[in-house]
Short mmCIF file of the C-alpha atoms (twelve columns), coordinates in Angstrom:
data_MODEL
# 
_entry.id   MODEL 
# 
loop_
_atom_site.group_PDB 
_atom_site.id 
_atom_site.type_symbol 
_atom_site.label_atom_id 
_atom_site.label_alt_id 
_atom_site.label_comp_id 
_atom_site.label_asym_id 
_atom_site.label_seq_id 
_atom_site.Cartn_x 
_atom_site.Cartn_y 
_atom_site.Cartn_z 
_atom_site.pdbx_PDB_model_num 
ATOM 1  C CA . UNK A 1  105.743 121.685 94.856 1 
ATOM 2  C CA . UNK A 2  108.582 121.772 92.368 1 
ATOM 3  C CA . UNK A 3  108.043 120.695 88.744 1 
ATOM 4  C CA . UNK A 4  109.859 117.370 89.092 1 
ATOM 5  C CA . UNK A 5  107.542 116.395 91.916 1 
ATOM 6  C CA . UNK A 6  104.521 117.450 89.830 1 
ATOM 7  C CA . UNK A 7  105.708 115.167 87.038 1 
ATOM 8  C CA . UNK A 8  106.041 112.258 89.443 1 
ATOM 9  C CA . UNK A 9  102.662 113.085 90.988 1 
ATOM 10 C CA . UNK A 10 100.983 113.006 87.572 1 
ATOM 11 C CA . UNK A 11 102.568 109.634 86.837 1 
ATOM 12 C CA . UNK A 12 101.138 108.280 90.091 1 
ATOM 13 C CA . UNK A 13 97.701  109.729 89.362 1 
ATOM 14 C CA . UNK A 14 97.646  108.285 85.842 1 
ATOM 15 C CA . UNK A 15 98.602  104.864 87.201 1 
ATOM 16 C CA . UNK A 16 95.720  105.057 89.687 1 
ATOM 17 C CA . UNK A 17 93.040  106.155 87.202 1 
ATOM 18 C CA . UNK A 18 94.087  104.198 84.107 1 
ATOM 19 C CA . UNK A 19 91.131  101.816 84.350 1 
ATOM 20 C CA . UNK A 20 88.689  104.702 83.865 1 
ATOM 21 C CA . UNK A 21 89.151  106.146 80.378 1 
ATOM 22 C CA . UNK A 22 87.456  109.466 81.166 1 
ATOM 23 C CA . UNK A 23 89.536  110.074 84.302 1 
ATOM 24 C CA . UNK A 24 92.684  109.109 82.425 1 
ATOM 25 C CA . UNK A 25 91.959  111.683 79.702 1 
ATOM 26 C CA . UNK A 26 91.079  114.329 82.295 1 
ATOM 27 C CA . UNK A 27 94.322  113.796 84.213 1 
ATOM 28 C CA . UNK A 28 96.410  113.689 81.054 1 
ATOM 29 C CA . UNK A 29 94.904  117.027 80.004 1 
ATOM 30 C CA . UNK A 30 95.766  118.479 83.419 1 
ATOM 31 C CA . UNK A 31 99.334  117.348 82.916 1 
ATOM 32 C CA . UNK A 32 99.534  119.313 79.687 1 
ATOM 33 C CA . UNK A 33 98.429  122.452 81.514 1 
ATOM 34 C CA . UNK A 34 100.781 122.021 84.461 1 
ATOM 35 C CA . UNK A 35 104.030 120.665 83.037 1 
ATOM 36 C CA . UNK A 36 106.647 122.383 80.920 1 
ATOM 37 C CA . UNK A 37 107.724 121.203 77.470 1 
ATOM 38 C CA . UNK A 38 110.564 118.959 78.667 1 
ATOM 39 C CA . UNK A 39 108.398 117.337 81.341 1 
ATOM 40 C CA . UNK A 40 105.612 116.766 78.823 1 
ATOM 41 C CA . UNK A 41 108.081 114.969 76.592 1 
ATOM 42 C CA . UNK A 42 109.155 112.786 79.523 1 
ATOM 43 C CA . UNK A 43 105.530 112.105 80.491 1 
ATOM 44 C CA . UNK A 44 104.585 111.262 76.897 1 
ATOM 45 C CA . UNK A 45 107.380 108.699 76.573 1 
ATOM 46 C CA . UNK A 46 106.533 107.241 79.977 1 
ATOM 47 C CA . UNK A 47 102.790 107.051 79.194 1 
ATOM 48 C CA . UNK A 48 103.343 105.434 75.795 1 
ATOM 49 C CA . UNK A 49 105.700 102.928 77.390 1 
ATOM 50 C CA . UNK A 50 103.303 102.173 80.241 1 
ATOM 51 C CA . UNK A 51 99.860  102.370 78.579 1 
ATOM 52 C CA . UNK A 52 100.593 101.837 74.867 1 
ATOM 53 C CA . UNK A 53 98.421  98.739  74.458 1 
ATOM 54 C CA . UNK A 54 95.392  100.354 76.060 1 
ATOM 55 C CA . UNK A 55 95.614  104.109 75.438 1 
ATOM 56 C CA . UNK A 56 98.053  104.843 72.596 1 
ATOM 57 C CA . UNK A 57 95.393  106.598 70.509 1 
ATOM 58 C CA . UNK A 58 94.088  108.558 73.486 1 
ATOM 59 C CA . UNK A 59 97.557  109.699 74.534 1 
ATOM 60 C CA . UNK A 60 98.403  110.820 71.001 1 
ATOM 61 C CA . UNK A 61 95.067  112.599 70.580 1 
ATOM 62 C CA . UNK A 62 95.428  114.475 73.866 1 
ATOM 63 C CA . UNK A 63 98.983  115.504 73.033 1 
ATOM 64 C CA . UNK A 64 97.914  116.632 69.562 1 
ATOM 65 C CA . UNK A 65 95.070  118.696 70.996 1 
ATOM 66 C CA . UNK A 66 92.076  116.618 69.980 1 
ATOM 67 C CA . UNK A 67 89.044  116.488 72.249 1 
ATOM 68 C CA . UNK A 68 88.923  112.731 72.739 1 
ATOM 69 C CA . UNK A 69 85.882  112.762 75.020 1 
ATOM 70 C CA . UNK A 70 83.862  114.657 72.419 1 
ATOM 71 C CA . UNK A 71 85.016  112.239 69.724 1 
ATOM 72 C CA . UNK A 72 83.799  109.296 71.817 1 
ATOM 73 C CA . UNK A 73 80.302  110.795 71.619 1 
ATOM 74 C CA . UNK A 74 80.394  111.736 67.937 1 
ATOM 75 C CA . UNK A 75 82.535  108.842 66.732 1 
ATOM 76 C CA . UNK A 76 85.009  111.135 64.982 1 
ATOM 77 C CA . UNK A 77 88.160  112.885 66.095 1 
ATOM 78 C CA . UNK A 78 87.314  116.511 66.735 1 
ATOM 79 C CA . UNK A 79 89.887  119.290 67.161 1 
ATOM 80 C CA . UNK A 80 89.680  120.856 70.626 1 
ATOM 81 C CA . UNK A 81 89.208  124.518 69.839 1 
# 
């Protein structure tokens, strides 16, 4: 599968799982592993445009490298290292 198709696939997956916060984070993290820098930029802009009202903080945290799922347990943003 070429990278453009992977980008489009990840968009479809995110649209399907957006109602489940944990699945959304999991799939967004996968995207970061699979896509190149340019595609990540495209996906970020698309995700912010599509899910800004619901997941803006989550999207930004995932892109910045924070472990959002851990922070949901502790109540604080924790770096993912």
